[in-house]
N, C-alpha and C positions, 0 to 999 in steps of 0.2 A: 723789435728791439733792434737797434744799430747794431751792425756787425761788421768786423774787418774779417774779408772771406779771401782764403787762398785755395787757387785749384792747379790742378796740373794734368796735363794729357800727354801721353807717351807719344814718341816718336816710332817710326815703322822700317822695317826691310822688305821691300817687294821681291819676293824669289820667282815670280813668273804672272804672266797675264797682263802686265802693266801696260796700259794704252787701250785695252779692250774696254775698259770703263768709260772711256768718253763718249757723250751722248752720239756723236756724228757716227761711231762703230757699235755702240750696245743698243742704241735704239733701233738699229735695222737687223742686228746680228745675236744680240745679246753678248755679254761680256762675263769673264771669268779671271779672278785676281787671287793670289797667294801671297799673303802678307804674314810677318811676325812682328808685334810689337816688342820693343827695346825698352830697357831702363834708363833710357836718355828721355828727357823730359823738355816741355815748353810750360813754363808756369805763369800765373797772373794773380795778383794780389789787388783787391778793390777796398778802398778805404772810403766809405760813403759821406764823408764830410770834405770841405774844401772851405777856407775862412773867406774868401772872396765870393763864393758861390760859383765858381767857375769849373772848369773839367782841365785837370792835371794828368797828361798821359806819358809816363816815363819808358819810351819803347827804345829802338836802337837811338833815338834822340828824344829829347823832352820838350813838351808842347804845352802850353797854357793857353787854352781858349776860351770863349765864352759858352760855346756849347759844342756837343760832339761833330754837327754837321760841318764845323769849320776846321776840323782836324785836318792837316796837309797830307797825311798818307791814306790813300784810299782803301786800303785793307784794313786799317786799323780803324777809321772813320766807319766803315760797314759794319764792323763787328762790334764797336761801340753802341751805332743806332740799332742795331740788329738786337743787342743785348739790354737795350733800353737805358743804358749809361750816358744820359745825354749832357748832364751838367751836375755841380755840387758833390764832386766825387774825385779822389785820385786812384789813379790806375798805373800799376807798374808790371811789365812783363820781363820775364826771363828764360833764357833758352840754354841747353846744354852745348847746342851745334851754332854755326852761324846761320843766318838765313840765306836762302836759295841754295842749299846743300843737297837736296834730292831725298831728305827723310820725311818729308810731310809736314814740315814745320808749321806752313801758313795754315793748314788744318787744324794742326794741335792747337796754335794760338785761337783760332775760332772757338774750336769746342772747349778749351779752358776758359776762354772769357765768358762763353754762354754758360757754362756750368758755375762759374763763380757769381754771375748775375742773378741764377735760378736756384742758388744752394738751398734756401730755406724750403723748397717744394719737392727737393730730390728728382730732378729731370731725368727721364728715362734715356736710356744710351741712344735709341733709335731718333729720338727728339733731337738730341743733341746733334748727332750726325745729319739728320736731314736739316737742321737749321743752318748748320757749319756750311754743308755744301752749297745751299742755297745761296749762301753771301758770295761765295767765289763764283759760281755758275750762272746764277741769276742777276745778283745785284751788281757783281762786277765784270760779268759777260767774259769769263777767263773759259779757255777750252782747256779743262780741267775734268776728271771724272770724280766719283765719290769714295775711291777705295781710301784715301787717306783720313776722310773724316770718320769713316766706320771703324778703321784701325785704332784712331785716336780715341773714340768714344768707348769701343768694346773692348781693346786690348786683344791679347792671346795670340795663337797661330790660327789665322782663320782661311777659309775659302769663301770669298766673296761672289755670289753668282749675282748679276744684274740682268734683269730680264728688259725684253723691249720696252716696258713702260717706265724703265728707270727705278723699279724696286730691286733693293739690295736685299740679298738673303746672306747675313755672315754666319756662315756655319763652322763650327770649330772644328779644327783638326787634333783628335785626342790621340796623340802620339804616344808611342811606348815612352818612358822615362830615360831608357838608355839610348833611343834613337835621338830624342830631343836634346840629351846631353852630348851626343856625337856631333849633333847638326851643329850645336853652339860650339862648341871647340873649333869646329873647322871652318866656320864663317869669321870673315875678317873684314874691317872695315877700315879704309884709308881716304883721309881727305886730300883732293887734288888741289886745294888752295884757290879753286874758280868757283865764284858764286854767280848765279845766274837765275833769270826768272823763268818757271817753269811754263808759264801760261805764254811767252813769247815764242819758247822754242817747240810747245805743242801748237800753236797756231798754225803751224805750216803742216804737220801731219793731220790736224783737224779739217784745213781746206782741200788736202788731197782726198781725204777720205769722203769728204761730201761730194767731191767731184767725180769721185768713182774712178781714181788712179788706180789702174789694176796693180801694178807692184806694191802699192800701200797697202790695198786691199789682201793681197795674197800674203804679203808678211803679216799683218794684224792677224788673218786666219791662222797662219802658223803659229803665231805668239798666243792665242786661244788654244790650241792643240797642246800646246808645250804646258800650259796651266793643268790640263787634266793629266798629262806624263807625270808632270812634278808631284801631285797628289798621291798618285800609286806610288814613285819613289820615296817619298816620305811615309807611307804607310807601310811599306817594306823595308824601310832602314837602309835604303841605299844612298849613301851621302855621295859617294862616286858618280852615281847616276844623278844627282841633284846637280853637281858642279857641271856635268857634261849638258843638262839641260839650260844652267844658268849661262853657259857658252853660246849655246844655239840661240838662245833668246837674243842675247848680245850681238850674234850675226846679223838676226833678222832687224833688230831694233837701230842698230847703228846707221842701218840705209833709210831709216824712215823721213829722215829729214837732214838737210846741209848743215845743221848748227848741233845734231846729236853728238857727234864725235868731232875728233881733229886728229892730226898726225901726232902730235904731242901725247894726247889722252890715249890713241892706239899703242904709242909707243910704251906708256905705262902699263896697260893691260897686257900686253906681249912679254913685258919685265916679268910680270906676277907668273905668268906661265912658265916661263923658263926658269923661275926661281922653284916652282913645284905646285903652283895652284892648276888645278883642275878644271876652273871655268871662273869667269868674272864678267862683271857688265857695270856701267854707270847706274845710279840709282837715278830714281825720279825721271824726268824729261831727258837726262844726259846733259851734254854740253858743259860738264865740270861736277861739282858736287863731291859726292863719296863714290868711292870705286868699291863694290863689292866682290870678294873673293872667296872661292871654296878651296881651302888649302888642300893639298893631298895629305894622306895622313901621314902624320910624323913631319909633314914639311912647313909647320907653320913658323918657326924661327927662322928658316930660310926665305921664306915669303916676307916675313917682318923685315929681315937685314935688307932684301932686296928694295922694298917700298920706302922704308924711312933712309936709306942710302941714297934714293931718287928725291928724297926732299918732301916725301909725303908723309902726312900726320896720322897715326892709328888711332881709332877711337875703339876703346875697350867696351864692350856691352855685354849685357846679359837678356834673356827673353823675360818677358812679363805678362801674366796673366791678367792683369788688371786694367781696365781702360781708364777713362778721366775720373778723377776724384776730388772732393773738395772737403775743407775744413774751416771752422770760423771760430772768432773770438769776440765776446759783447764787448760793446764800448759803453 
């Protein structure tokens, strides 16, 4: 039966360990990332008919091509081909945030498109995560890890263990409801207005890691240790400790590459701390996108006023325990 299918996958916040999932590091030392899926999404609708028998894809732009392999956007093209959506269909994508903003949007796009295409057989989350990560890492050759794809597919608050073979174990962190609520109330997201390509920024880190650059390796080892400490803080409900670890993560991460930060971005980070945040870091590869802040207890309004006064836009959110999902209507 022909169906119009809509799927959506959540975006994510990375609290600790980001960068240790990139194969140049994880294949030698193993990686550990702590992430939280949020109720902001990338959605895809697939309508399996097109009057001319072509493929029409409405993403950031609209393209009408004879076949998917002619689509001008490399990421969209790779996703369509992997999903088996080659022609005679219409695809539309939607997102709660701009592309290149550090919340795992490209992974959520891949997961949701793959989920929509495979809706009829209810694909398992691991299959979606592995297929989506293969698109970016193998097909497109991007210097990224698997954390975004697993968070989009599984959802929840998770500790992702990546062994040297590349196997990922998405272990849920079952926090006390009070701790979860406190963490959610203290975390704040602000958009810097700068979009960037994560693969481009991470390529420098990737190169330095492959070359055995001692400073880069020591920083990544430190980020890996922070992820262990972050899990302990979350289990104990030490939200100020979470903020301190986020801040320590940023001190290590901001020197991993020449494009991770800038004087203006550092100024916004420092402005937040002066207003009452106990920690902050740019999400994803850095270079722009969203600034994650851990507000001090009762300091949310002061932090909000400082950030919006500087021209940044807040993104309200809540945690979500659900990963990608799909639904269909018969045609």
